[in-house]
All heavy atoms as an XYZ file, in Angstrom:
837
protein
N     -72.336      5.779    -10.429
C     -72.027      5.882     -9.018
C     -71.097      7.061     -8.814
O     -70.076      7.174     -9.469
C     -71.380      4.571     -8.557
C     -71.056      4.508     -7.100
S     -70.555      2.823     -6.641
C     -70.949      2.851     -4.930
N     -71.460      7.915     -7.897
C     -70.615      9.051     -7.553
C     -69.913      8.772     -6.238
O     -70.489      8.184     -5.325
C     -71.454     10.326     -7.408
C     -71.975     10.812     -8.744
O     -71.247     10.685     -9.742
O     -73.115     11.314     -8.789
N     -68.682      9.222     -6.136
C     -67.901      9.028     -4.926
C     -67.591     10.375     -4.309
O     -67.335     11.351     -5.011
C     -66.589      8.290     -5.232
C     -66.793      6.879     -5.673
C     -66.837      6.558     -7.012
C     -66.969      5.866     -4.739
C     -67.041      5.253     -7.431
C     -67.173      4.560     -5.144
C     -67.208      4.253     -6.490
N     -67.613     10.409     -2.989
C     -67.225     11.612     -2.259
C     -66.148     11.223     -1.264
O     -66.053     10.065     -0.857
C     -68.423     12.217     -1.527
O     -68.916     11.305     -0.554
N     -65.340     12.194     -0.882
C     -64.259     11.950      0.060
C     -64.408     12.880      1.242
O     -64.588     14.089      1.078
C     -62.886     12.193     -0.609
O     -62.794     11.370     -1.768
C     -61.750     11.859      0.338
N     -64.343     12.304      2.423
C     -64.354     13.084      3.655
C     -62.998     12.904      4.321
O     -62.593     11.774      4.620
C     -65.460     12.584      4.598
C     -65.461     13.280      5.937
C     -66.418     12.635      6.937
O     -67.144     11.695      6.584
O     -66.420     13.096      8.089
N     -62.298     14.000      4.526
C     -61.015     13.951      5.211
C     -61.275     13.999      6.712
O     -61.751     14.997      7.229
C     -60.119     15.101      4.764
C     -59.771     14.987      3.295
O     -59.559     13.892      2.786
N     -59.736     16.105      2.610
N     -60.981     12.895      7.383
C     -61.296     12.756      8.796
C     -60.152     13.251      9.672
O     -60.362     13.791     10.740
C     -61.617     11.276      9.115
C     -61.884     11.067     10.584
C     -62.794     10.801      8.286
N     -58.934     13.058      9.223
C     -57.748     13.439      9.965
C     -56.680     13.799      8.934
O     -56.912     13.689      7.737
C     -57.293     12.264     10.845
C     -56.429     12.692     12.014
O     -55.843     13.790     11.958
O     -56.331     11.926     12.987
N     -55.513     14.180      9.392
C     -54.466     14.559      8.448
C     -54.047     13.415      7.546
O     -53.570     13.641      6.443
C     -53.229     15.096      9.190
O     -52.787     14.110     10.125
C     -53.539     16.394      9.897
N     -54.234     12.164      8.013
C     -53.828     11.033      7.180
C     -54.967     10.052      6.886
O     -54.733      8.991      6.329
C     -52.643     10.294      7.826
C     -53.022      9.546      9.098
O     -54.018      9.942      9.744
O     -52.333      8.578      9.445
N     -56.216     10.395      7.237
C     -57.356      9.492      7.037
C     -58.393     10.127      6.119
O     -58.781     11.276      6.318
C     -58.037      9.142      8.374
C     -57.044      8.471      9.328
C     -59.244      8.235      8.143
C     -57.581      8.302     10.742
N     -58.837      9.344      5.137
C     -59.930      9.782      4.260
C     -60.956      8.664      4.169
O     -60.604      7.486      4.084
C     -59.406     10.112      2.863
N     -62.225      9.051      4.195
C     -63.319      8.101      3.995
C     -63.915      8.368      2.620
O     -64.342      9.484      2.324
C     -64.406      8.236      5.085
C     -65.560      7.272      4.814
C     -63.813      7.967      6.467
N     -63.911      7.345      1.779
C     -64.471      7.436      0.430
C     -65.829      6.740      0.458
O     -65.928      5.592      0.868
C     -63.537      6.767     -0.603
C     -64.179      6.738     -1.974
C     -62.198      7.475     -0.638
N     -66.857      7.483      0.044
C     -68.212      6.934      0.039
C     -68.770      6.929     -1.372
O     -68.591      7.889     -2.123
C     -69.122      7.760      0.931
C     -68.795      7.651      2.398
C     -69.793      8.402      3.270
N     -69.545      8.125      4.666
C     -68.730      8.826      5.436
N     -68.084      9.854      4.934
N     -68.560      8.504      6.701
N     -69.463      5.847     -1.686
C     -70.136      5.738     -2.972
C     -71.584      5.379     -2.760
O     -71.961      4.813     -1.740
N     -72.403      5.709     -3.727
C     -73.832      5.434     -3.644
C     -74.265      4.775     -4.941
O     -74.235      5.413     -5.993
C     -74.593      6.737     -3.417
C     -76.058      6.523     -3.098
O     -76.479      5.354     -2.975
O     -76.787      7.516     -2.969
N     -74.610      3.479     -4.887
C     -75.055      2.789     -6.093
C     -74.362      1.461     -6.282
O     -74.104      0.739     -5.332
N     -74.027      1.171     -7.525
C     -73.445     -0.114     -7.901
C     -71.955      0.041     -8.209
O     -71.583      0.889     -9.011
C     -74.177     -0.666     -9.118
C     -75.658     -0.901     -8.872
C     -76.425     -1.163    -10.150
N     -75.973     -2.344    -10.861
C     -76.456     -3.566    -10.678
N     -77.407     -3.777     -9.788
N     -76.007     -4.582    -11.386
N     -71.153     -0.817     -7.597
C     -69.712     -0.809     -7.851
C     -69.438     -1.890     -8.893
O     -69.352     -3.072     -8.586
C     -68.936     -1.074     -6.556
C     -67.415     -1.032     -6.630
C     -66.917      0.257     -7.278
C     -66.824     -1.170     -5.243
N     -69.355     -1.450    -10.148
C     -69.210     -2.393    -11.264
C     -68.199     -1.847    -12.263
O     -67.461     -0.912    -11.958
C     -70.573     -2.640    -11.919
C     -71.232     -1.355    -12.378
O     -70.585     -0.350    -12.601
N     -72.546     -1.381    -12.500
N     -68.173     -2.429    -13.459
C     -67.160     -2.038    -14.449
C     -67.270     -0.574    -14.863
O     -66.285      0.011    -15.293
C     -67.216     -2.946    -15.672
C     -68.483     -2.863    -16.469
S     -68.483     -4.030    -17.825
C     -68.098     -2.955    -19.177
N     -68.437      0.025    -14.706
C     -68.610      1.436    -15.051
C     -68.038      2.336    -13.960
O     -67.354      3.321    -14.244
C     -70.104      1.749    -15.300
C     -70.322      3.237    -15.524
C     -70.627      0.938    -16.475
N     -68.294      1.993    -12.716
C     -67.895      2.868    -11.614
C     -66.523      2.511    -11.007
O     -65.952      3.331    -10.287
C     -68.957      2.831    -10.515
O     -69.136      1.518    -10.033
N     -65.998      1.334    -11.286
C     -64.715      0.919    -10.712
C     -63.577      1.905    -11.004
O     -62.814      2.246    -10.087
C     -64.354     -0.493    -11.189
N     -63.448      2.403    -12.246
C     -62.377      3.382    -12.494
C     -62.526      4.659    -11.672
O     -61.531      5.253    -11.253
C     -62.498      3.675    -13.992
C     -63.173      2.471    -14.562
C     -64.114      2.007    -13.488
N     -63.770      5.063    -11.406
C     -64.006      6.256    -10.584
C     -63.518      6.030     -9.157
O     -62.971      6.937     -8.531
C     -65.488      6.612    -10.565
C     -66.036      7.066    -11.904
C     -67.550      7.184    -11.833
O     -68.255      6.179    -11.771
N     -68.038      8.402    -11.830
N     -63.755      4.821     -8.630
C     -63.273      4.511     -7.284
C     -61.757      4.596     -7.252
O     -61.181      5.211     -6.349
C     -63.736      3.117     -6.841
C     -63.172      2.642     -5.499
C     -63.590      3.569     -4.363
C     -63.596      1.209     -5.215
N     -61.101      4.000     -8.237
C     -59.637      4.050     -8.285
C     -59.135      5.500     -8.304
O     -58.204      5.851     -7.578
C     -59.122      3.307     -9.515
C     -59.176      1.818     -9.393
C     -58.423      1.153    -10.552
N     -58.801     -0.238    -10.659
C     -59.646     -0.731    -11.561
N     -60.198      0.047    -12.458
N     -59.940     -2.008    -11.576
N     -59.739      6.333     -9.146
C     -59.332      7.741     -9.250
C     -59.526      8.478     -7.932
O     -58.680      9.266     -7.518
C     -60.128      8.438    -10.355
C     -59.766      7.986    -11.753
C     -60.714      8.567    -12.804
O     -61.429      9.547    -12.500
O     -60.731      8.034    -13.927
N     -60.644      8.212     -7.269
C     -60.951      8.887     -6.006
C     -59.951      8.491     -4.922
O     -59.455      9.347     -4.181
C     -62.396      8.559     -5.564
O     -63.296      8.923     -6.613
C     -62.769      9.308     -4.299
N     -59.640      7.207     -4.833
C     -58.677      6.741     -3.833
C     -57.284      7.278     -4.145
O     -56.567      7.746     -3.246
C     -58.683      5.200     -3.734
C     -57.508      4.690     -2.920
C     -60.001      4.714     -3.128
N     -56.889      7.251     -5.409
C     -55.570      7.790     -5.783
C     -55.467      9.278     -5.465
O     -54.415      9.745     -5.017
C     -55.285      7.527     -7.261
C     -54.964      6.079     -7.619
C     -54.827      5.925     -9.136
C     -53.705      5.595     -6.916
N     -56.542     10.026     -5.673
C     -56.541     11.456     -5.355
C     -56.354     11.665     -3.851
O     -55.618     12.570     -3.432
C     -57.830     12.107     -5.839
N     -56.992     10.834     -3.041
C     -56.832     10.938     -1.586
C     -55.393     10.607     -1.185
O     -54.808     11.290     -0.336
C     -57.816     10.016     -0.874
N     -54.825      9.581     -1.793
C     -53.433      9.233     -1.509
C     -52.495     10.352     -1.933
O     -51.558     10.704     -1.199
C     -53.057      7.921     -2.204
C     -53.713      6.652     -1.661
C     -53.483      5.489     -2.615
C     -53.198      6.324     -0.265
N     -52.750     10.935     -3.102
C     -51.922     12.046     -3.590
C     -52.017     13.268     -2.680
O     -51.082     14.063     -2.594
C     -52.325     12.439     -5.016
C     -51.889     11.416     -6.051
O     -51.039     10.552     -5.730
O     -52.417     11.469     -7.178
N     -53.157     13.394     -1.987
C     -53.347     14.521     -1.065
C     -52.738     14.249      0.311
O     -52.875     15.058      1.228
C     -54.838     14.814     -0.923
N     -52.054     13.111      0.447
C     -51.367     12.820      1.697
C     -52.128     11.946      2.662
O     -51.647     11.677      3.772
N     -53.297     11.507      2.279
C     -54.072     10.602      3.135
C     -53.547      9.188      2.915
O     -53.624      8.668      1.810
C     -55.567     10.664      2.831
C     -56.205     12.041      2.910
C     -55.965     12.675      4.274
N     -56.713     13.893      4.515
C     -56.288     15.116      4.229
N     -55.145     15.289      3.622
N     -57.011     16.175      4.546
N     -52.999      8.567      3.917
C     -52.420      7.228      3.777
C     -53.332      6.130      4.294
O     -53.142      4.976      3.986
C     -51.073      7.150      4.515
C     -50.036      8.084      3.931
C     -49.642      7.651      2.523
N     -48.768      8.611      1.900
C     -49.101      9.363      0.851
N     -50.293      9.253      0.318
N     -48.256     10.211      0.329
N     -54.301      6.496      5.103
C     -55.260      5.520      5.632
C     -56.611      5.817      4.986
O     -57.237      6.835      5.272
C     -55.320      5.616      7.149
C     -53.971      5.234      7.768
C     -53.854      5.558      9.229
N     -54.925      4.967     10.009
C     -55.279      5.422     11.212
N     -54.658      6.447     11.758
N     -56.255      4.838     11.866
N     -57.036      4.905      4.137
C     -58.267      5.083      3.368
C     -59.310      4.088      3.841
O     -59.023      2.905      4.008
C     -58.022      4.857      1.853
C     -56.834      5.672      1.346
C     -59.290      5.112      1.053
C     -57.032      7.161      1.353
N     -60.526      4.576      4.050
C     -61.665      3.712      4.359
C     -62.665      3.872      3.224
O     -63.071      4.988      2.898
C     -62.338      4.098      5.693
C     -63.560      3.202      5.946
C     -61.355      4.003      6.841
N     -63.036      2.768      2.591
C     -64.083      2.795      1.570
C     -65.371      2.364      2.259
O     -65.525      1.212      2.659
C     -63.748      1.871      0.374
C     -64.883      1.900     -0.640
C     -62.438      2.302     -0.275
N     -66.264      3.325      2.433
C     -67.550      3.090      3.092
C     -68.529      2.550      2.058
O     -68.907      3.253      1.119
C     -68.052      4.394      3.700
C     -69.327      4.229      4.499
O     -70.032      3.213      4.312
O     -69.625      5.125      5.298
N     -68.935      1.301      2.234
C     -69.820      0.628      1.280
C     -71.272      0.592      1.746
O     -72.080     -0.143      1.190
C     -69.319     -0.798      1.039
C     -67.916     -0.918      0.456
C     -67.441     -2.366      0.491
C     -67.869     -0.374     -0.960
N     -71.624      1.389      2.736
C     -72.970      1.328      3.312
C     -74.065      1.652      2.304
O     -75.185      1.160      2.430
C     -73.080      2.241      4.534
O     -72.786      3.580      4.185
N     -73.765      2.456      1.298
C     -74.762      2.796      0.276
C     -74.469      2.138     -1.067
O     -74.989      2.569     -2.093
C     -74.855      4.314      0.106
C     -75.467      4.978      1.321
O     -76.384      4.447      1.937
N     -74.937      6.126      1.691
N     -73.625      1.124     -1.056
C     -73.311      0.373     -2.269
C     -74.225     -0.842     -2.315
O     -74.171     -1.703     -1.438
C     -71.832     -0.063     -2.277
O     -71.019      1.112     -2.157
C     -71.480     -0.797     -3.553
N     -75.070     -0.891     -3.313
C     -76.095     -1.940     -3.378
C     -75.611     -3.222     -4.049
O     -76.191     -4.293     -3.839
C     -77.326     -1.417     -4.116
O     -76.964     -1.000     -5.428
N     -74.548     -3.128     -4.858
C     -74.104     -4.275     -5.649
C     -72.635     -4.116     -5.989
O     -72.156     -2.999     -6.198
C     -74.930     -4.345     -6.949
C     -74.455     -5.385     -7.917
C     -74.859     -6.708     -7.796
C     -73.606     -5.044     -8.958
C     -74.408     -7.674     -8.698
C     -73.158     -6.001     -9.861
C     -73.568     -7.321     -9.732
N     -71.916     -5.247     -6.063
C     -70.529     -5.219     -6.497
C     -70.267     -6.451     -7.348
O     -70.633     -7.563     -6.975
C     -69.582     -5.211     -5.295
C     -68.107     -5.208     -5.679
S     -66.978     -4.986     -4.282
C     -67.339     -6.419     -3.274
N     -69.614     -6.241     -8.488
C     -69.223     -7.370     -9.339
C     -67.701     -7.527     -9.290
O     -67.021     -6.885     -8.489
C     -69.752     -7.203    -10.767
C     -69.141     -6.031    -11.515
O     -68.196     -5.392    -11.005
O     -69.610     -5.753    -12.633
N     -67.179     -8.386    -10.160
C     -65.740     -8.653    -10.146
C     -64.910     -7.417    -10.482
O     -63.787     -7.266     -9.992
C     -65.395     -9.798    -11.104
O     -65.774     -9.470    -12.417
N     -65.449     -6.518    -11.278
C     -64.726     -5.272    -11.584
C     -64.601     -4.405    -10.339
O     -63.551     -3.802    -10.087
C     -65.435     -4.489    -12.683
O     -65.457     -5.214    -13.877
N     -65.655     -4.346     -9.564
C     -65.620     -3.599     -8.312
C     -64.649     -4.217     -7.328
O     -63.892     -3.529     -6.645
N     -64.653     -5.530     -7.282
C     -63.727     -6.256     -6.419
C     -62.287     -5.981     -6.840
O     -61.422     -5.705     -6.009
C     -64.028     -7.751     -6.499
C     -63.306     -8.666     -5.534
C     -63.667     -8.343     -4.097
C     -63.649    -10.108     -5.855
N     -62.045     -6.003     -8.136
C     -60.718     -5.698     -8.658
C     -60.284     -4.282     -8.323
O     -59.112     -4.035     -8.020
N     -61.233     -3.348     -8.357
C     -60.913     -1.964     -8.011
C     -60.506     -1.858     -6.546
O     -59.538     -1.169     -6.212
C     -62.100     -1.057     -8.302
N     -61.230     -2.546     -5.670
C     -60.872     -2.516     -4.249
C     -59.477     -3.089     -4.021
O     -58.679     -2.527     -3.273
C     -61.897     -3.297     -3.424
C     -63.248     -2.638     -3.216
C     -64.198     -3.596     -2.500
C     -63.109     -1.341     -2.429
N     -59.176     -4.191     -4.682
C     -57.851     -4.805     -4.539
C     -56.769     -3.876     -5.089
O     -55.709     -3.711     -4.484
C     -57.821     -6.183     -5.223
C     -58.741     -7.154     -4.481
C     -56.396     -6.732     -5.290
C     -59.025     -8.437     -5.212
N     -57.031     -3.261     -6.234
C     -56.082     -2.304     -6.800
C     -55.858     -1.111     -5.890
O     -54.728     -0.630     -5.730
N     -56.935     -0.640     -5.261
C     -56.821      0.489     -4.332
C     -56.032      0.087     -3.092
O     -55.235      0.879     -2.577
C     -58.209      0.991     -3.947
S     -59.101      1.805     -5.292
N     -56.241     -1.138     -2.605
C     -55.473     -1.634     -1.464
C     -53.982     -1.664     -1.811
O     -53.133     -1.219     -1.032
C     -55.952     -3.035     -1.069
C     -55.145     -3.758      0.008
C     -55.195     -3.007      1.331
C     -55.653     -5.189      0.171
N     -53.668     -2.155     -2.999
C     -52.278     -2.217     -3.441
C     -51.670     -0.810     -3.531
O     -50.551     -0.579     -3.069
C     -52.197     -2.914     -4.797
C     -50.800     -3.075     -5.319
C     -50.774     -3.810     -6.642
C     -49.371     -3.906     -7.184
N     -49.317     -4.553     -8.495
N     -52.413      0.122     -4.096
C     -51.923      1.505     -4.202
C     -51.682      2.110     -2.825
O     -50.675      2.791     -2.607
C     -52.930      2.365     -4.963
O     -53.044      1.931     -6.291
N     -52.594      1.861     -1.892
C     -52.438      2.399     -0.541
C     -51.209      1.813      0.133
O     -50.431      2.536      0.761
C     -53.694      2.117      0.280
N     -51.009      0.524     -0.021
C     -49.854     -0.117      0.612
C     -48.540      0.340     -0.026
O     -47.536      0.487      0.662
C     -49.998     -1.627      0.576
C     -51.073     -2.083      1.561
C     -51.161     -3.556      1.696
N     -52.135     -3.910      2.729
C     -52.590     -5.128      2.904
N     -52.167     -6.125      2.149
N     -53.467     -5.373      3.855
N     -48.555      0.589     -1.330
C     -47.354      1.100     -1.994
C     -47.021      2.512     -1.523
O     -45.874      2.936     -1.593
C     -47.530      1.071     -3.509
C     -47.461     -0.316     -4.087
C     -47.754     -0.359     -5.577
O     -48.398      0.530     -6.138
N     -47.288     -1.414     -6.227
N     -48.038      3.225     -1.034
C     -47.830      4.572     -0.509
C     -47.583      4.534      1.003
O     -47.737      5.548      1.689
C     -49.055      5.442     -0.824
N     -47.199      3.343      1.516
C     -46.978      3.141      2.951
C     -48.224      3.418      3.777
O     -48.152      3.944      4.885
C     -45.805      3.994      3.462
C     -44.490      3.560      2.867
O     -44.304      2.342      2.675
O     -43.653      4.436      2.579
N     -49.381      3.059      3.204
C     -50.639      3.251      3.902
C     -51.435      1.969      3.979
O     -50.886      0.870      3.888
N     -52.736      2.119      4.145
C     -53.631      0.975      4.248
C     -55.001      1.371      3.739
O     -55.356      2.555      3.708
C     -53.724      0.500      5.697
C     -54.329     -0.885      5.837
O     -54.389     -1.628      4.828
O     -54.739     -1.241      6.954
N     -55.767      0.371      3.336
C     -57.141      0.586      2.896
C     -58.009     -0.432      3.605
O     -57.655     -1.608      3.702
C     -57.268      0.415      1.383
C     -58.676      0.654      0.837
C     -58.623      1.549     -0.392
C     -59.355     -0.655      0.500
N     -59.130      0.048      4.110
C     -60.098     -0.811      4.788
C     -61.477     -0.530      4.218
O     -61.709      0.545      3.658
C     -60.084     -0.533      6.290
C     -58.723     -0.848      6.891
C     -58.655     -0.480      8.330
N     -57.319     -0.816      8.846
C     -56.992     -0.717     10.109
N     -57.879     -0.302     10.995
N     -55.790     -1.032     10.493
N     -62.368     -1.500      4.378
C     -63.736     -1.303      3.907
C     -64.685     -1.334      5.095
O     -64.420     -1.986      6.105
C     -64.150     -2.343      2.847
C     -63.998     -3.771      3.368
C     -63.360     -2.135      1.570
C     -64.552     -4.820      2.422
N     -65.781     -0.615      4.947
C     -66.753     -0.520      6.031
C     -68.164     -0.747      5.517
O     -68.505     -0.360      4.398
C     -66.668      0.867      6.672
N     -68.954     -1.403      6.341
C     -70.402     -1.559      6.175
C     -70.852     -2.212      4.870
O     -71.819     -1.765      4.255
C     -71.089     -0.207      6.359
N     -70.198     -3.298      4.440
C     -70.695     -3.973      3.238
C     -72.019     -4.695      3.537
O     -72.186     -5.235      4.635
C     -69.584     -4.979      2.903
C     -68.945     -5.270      4.217
C     -69.029     -3.983      5.000
N     -72.924     -4.696      2.570
C     -74.186     -5.419      2.755
C     -73.940     -6.919      2.547
O     -72.823     -7.355      2.280
C     -75.284     -4.873      1.842
C     -75.026     -5.139      0.372
O     -74.311     -6.070     -0.004
N     -75.601     -4.318     -0.483
N     -74.992     -7.698      2.648
C     -74.850     -9.161      2.566
C     -74.310     -9.617      1.213
O     -73.477    -10.522      1.147
C     -76.191     -9.840      2.864
C     -76.057    -11.305      3.188
C     -75.142    -11.596      4.373
O     -75.160    -10.849      5.361
O     -74.385    -12.587      4.287
N     -74.769     -9.000      0.116
C     -74.279     -9.383     -1.225
C     -72.788     -9.095     -1.352
O     -72.026     -9.917     -1.849
C     -75.063     -8.637     -2.316
C     -74.767     -9.112     -3.735
C     -73.621     -8.355     -4.436
O     -73.328     -7.217     -4.133
N     -72.973     -9.027     -5.364
N     -72.358     -7.952     -0.873
C     -70.942     -7.605     -0.935
C     -70.107     -8.541     -0.066
O     -69.033     -8.987     -0.473
C     -70.716     -6.156     -0.516
C     -70.927     -5.089     -1.586
C     -72.351     -5.051     -2.106
C     -70.538     -3.739     -1.075
N     -70.610     -8.878      1.116
C     -69.898     -9.820      1.989
C     -69.733    -11.173      1.294
O     -68.691    -11.810      1.407
C     -70.650    -10.004      3.302
C     -70.538     -8.843      4.248
C     -71.274     -9.163      5.557
N     -71.484     -7.991      6.359
C     -70.603     -7.513      7.227
N     -69.452     -8.125      7.398
N     -70.867     -6.433      7.924
N     -70.769    -11.600      0.583
C     -70.714    -12.884     -0.111
C     -69.653    -12.860     -1.211
O     -68.871    -13.807     -1.351
C     -72.079    -13.231     -0.707
C     -72.112    -14.595     -1.368
S     -71.838    -15.960     -0.237
C     -73.344    -15.925      0.704
N     -69.592    -11.779     -1.984
C     -68.581    -11.641     -3.036
C     -67.184    -11.673     -2.421
O     -66.288    -12.358     -2.920
C     -68.796    -10.345     -3.855
C     -67.627    -10.066     -4.779
C     -70.092    -10.417     -4.645
N     -66.997    -10.958     -1.331
C     -65.703    -10.929     -0.650
C     -65.320    -12.311     -0.129
O     -64.173    -12.735     -0.254
C     -65.734     -9.921      0.502
C     -65.867     -8.454      0.103
C     -66.257     -7.613      1.300
C     -64.586     -7.939     -0.523
N     -66.294    -13.030      0.421
C     -66.016    -14.351      0.973
C     -65.734    -15.379     -0.119
O     -64.777    -16.150     -0.030
C     -67.186    -14.814      1.834
C     -66.932    -16.112      2.533
C     -68.048    -16.483      3.475
C     -67.702    -17.794      4.154
N     -68.619    -18.130      5.213
N     -66.554    -15.391     -1.164
C     -66.379    -16.370     -2.239
C     -65.049    -16.196     -2.971
O     -64.482    -17.153     -3.484
C     -67.536    -16.297     -3.233
C     -68.879    -16.815     -2.711
C     -69.986    -16.538     -3.721
C     -68.802    -18.301     -2.393
N     -64.569    -14.984     -3.023
C     -63.311    -14.693     -3.706
C     -62.108    -14.776     -2.757
O     -60.971    -14.552     -3.178
C     -63.368    -13.308     -4.341
O     -63.545    -12.326     -3.326
N     -62.374    -15.042     -1.483
C     -61.350    -15.086     -0.432
C     -60.682    -13.742     -0.186
O     -59.646    -13.678      0.479
C     -60.290    -16.160     -0.709
C     -60.824    -17.547     -0.487
O     -61.589    -17.790      0.443
N     -60.445    -18.456     -1.363
N     -61.226    -12.683     -0.725
C     -60.663    -11.354     -0.507
C     -60.896    -10.914      0.939
O     -60.140    -10.105      1.466
C     -61.250    -10.336     -1.518
C     -60.849     -8.917     -1.184
C     -60.785    -10.698     -2.914
N     -61.907    -11.487      1.593
C     -62.156    -11.138      2.991
C     -60.984    -11.497      3.895
O     -60.855    -10.978      4.991
C     -63.445    -11.782      3.492
C     -63.423    -13.301      3.459
O     -62.606    -13.888      2.713
O     -64.249    -13.905      4.171
N     -60.083    -12.352      3.421
C     -58.889    -12.696      4.193
C     -57.830    -11.603      4.113
O     -56.976    -11.492      4.985
C     -58.295    -14.003      3.690
C     -59.203    -15.179      3.918
C     -58.571    -16.438      3.416
N     -59.471    -17.565      3.606
C     -59.168    -18.796      3.307
N     -57.973    -19.072      2.794
N     -60.030    -19.755      3.505
N     -57.867    -10.827      3.044
C     -56.868     -9.777      2.819
C     -57.429     -8.395      3.148
O     -56.732     -7.544      3.678
C     -56.404     -9.786      1.340
C     -55.399     -8.688      1.070
C     -55.856    -11.134      0.970
N     -58.691     -8.205      2.854
C     -59.348     -6.907      3.010
C     -60.444     -7.055      4.061
O     -61.568     -7.436      3.757
C     -59.920     -6.463      1.663
C     -60.399     -5.043      1.511
C     -59.294     -4.050      1.865
C     -60.846     -4.796      0.082
N     -60.086     -6.782      5.295
C     -61.021     -6.945      6.406
C     -62.098     -5.870      6.354
O     -61.823     -4.717      6.051
C     -60.240     -6.855      7.713
C     -61.075     -7.085      8.918
C     -60.219     -7.151     10.169
N     -61.092     -7.060     11.320
C     -60.733     -6.541     12.469
N     -59.521     -6.073     12.625
N     -61.579     -6.492     13.466
N     -63.320     -6.278      6.669
C     -64.408     -5.304      6.689
C     -64.777     -4.959      8.129
O     -64.615     -5.767      9.042
C     -65.633     -5.823      5.927
O     -66.164     -6.960      6.545
N     -65.259     -3.765      8.292
C     -65.670     -3.237      9.592
C     -67.129     -2.840      9.509
O     -67.652     -2.571      8.419
C     -64.811     -2.017      9.961
C     -63.359     -2.372     10.191
C     -62.494     -2.527      9.113
C     -62.860     -2.553     11.467
C     -61.159     -2.872      9.313
C     -61.522     -2.891     11.678
C     -60.682     -3.046     10.595
O     -59.370     -3.384     10.791
N     -67.777     -2.755     10.672
C     -69.199     -2.420     10.688
C     -69.479     -0.980     10.297
O     -70.548     -0.662      9.775
C     -69.807     -2.704     12.063
C     -69.879     -4.195     12.360
O     -69.941     -5.000     11.393
O     -69.881     -4.560     13.550
N     -68.534     -0.096     10.556
C     -68.730      1.330     10.222
C     -67.390      1.950      9.848
O     -66.319      1.422     10.176
C     -69.311      2.099     11.422
O     -68.340      2.185     12.456
N     -67.462      3.077      9.171
C     -66.242      3.781      8.782
C     -65.491      4.244     10.028
O     -64.266      4.157     10.084
C     -66.570      4.967      7.887
N     -66.215      4.677     11.028
C     -65.591      5.131     12.269
C     -64.789      4.007     12.909
O     -63.648      4.202     13.334
C     -66.679      5.630     13.229
C     -66.086      6.251     14.479
O     -65.218      7.128     14.357
O     -66.495      5.823     15.585
N     -65.349      2.807     12.949
C     -64.660      1.659     13.519
C     -63.426      1.290     12.692
O     -62.389      0.912     13.230
C     -65.614      0.465     13.575
C     -65.043     -0.770     14.209
C     -65.996     -1.956     14.158
O     -67.214     -1.752     14.335
O     -65.513     -3.065     13.933
N     -63.524      1.423     11.380
C     -62.423      1.026     10.491
C     -61.173      1.851     10.705
O     -60.071      1.323     10.704
C     -62.869      1.124      9.035
N     -61.306      3.141     10.910
C     -60.104      3.939     11.048
C     -59.695      4.141     12.503
O     -58.642      4.680     12.771
C     -60.173      5.268     10.292
C     -61.243      6.245     10.704
C     -61.124      7.001     11.855
C     -62.361      6.460      9.905
C     -62.088      7.905     12.224
C     -63.329      7.368     10.255
C     -63.192      8.097     11.422
O     -64.150      8.985     11.776
N     -60.482      3.670     13.432
C     -60.102      3.750     14.849
C     -59.273      2.562     15.271
O     -58.581      2.604     16.264
C     -61.349      3.836     15.743
C     -62.161      5.065     15.520
C     -61.523      6.272     16.150
N     -62.370      7.436     15.866
C     -61.912      8.584     15.488
N     -60.626      8.769     15.325
N     -62.717      9.587     15.239
N     -59.353      1.467     14.512
C     -58.655      0.236     14.879
C     -57.169      0.323     14.572
O     -56.725      0.826     13.626
C     -59.274     -0.938     14.107
C     -58.703     -2.255     14.545
O     -58.129     -2.314     15.637
O     -58.839     -3.203     13.783
């Protein structure tokens, strides 16, 4: 899974991935989010619209990224998870901590 970052504003970055968010790609997500935070982006949106699958490693990466963003006085939100991703978030109760939005645009406008 490759990740790209789009800088939307001086403090907002949208991180997009295409593929499976699992134990192989989870470290890449962490690195990408940390790089955005290091570049001064404090509001991070992880766009999951092209993420077909997520396992517990991917879930752990999202939680770790949320923690890193909050430690940097920022926030992390997720956008456009598919039904499988929503189920993983709900079953793990992470949906209570990491709210999802229908689109990346909606996530950083709220």
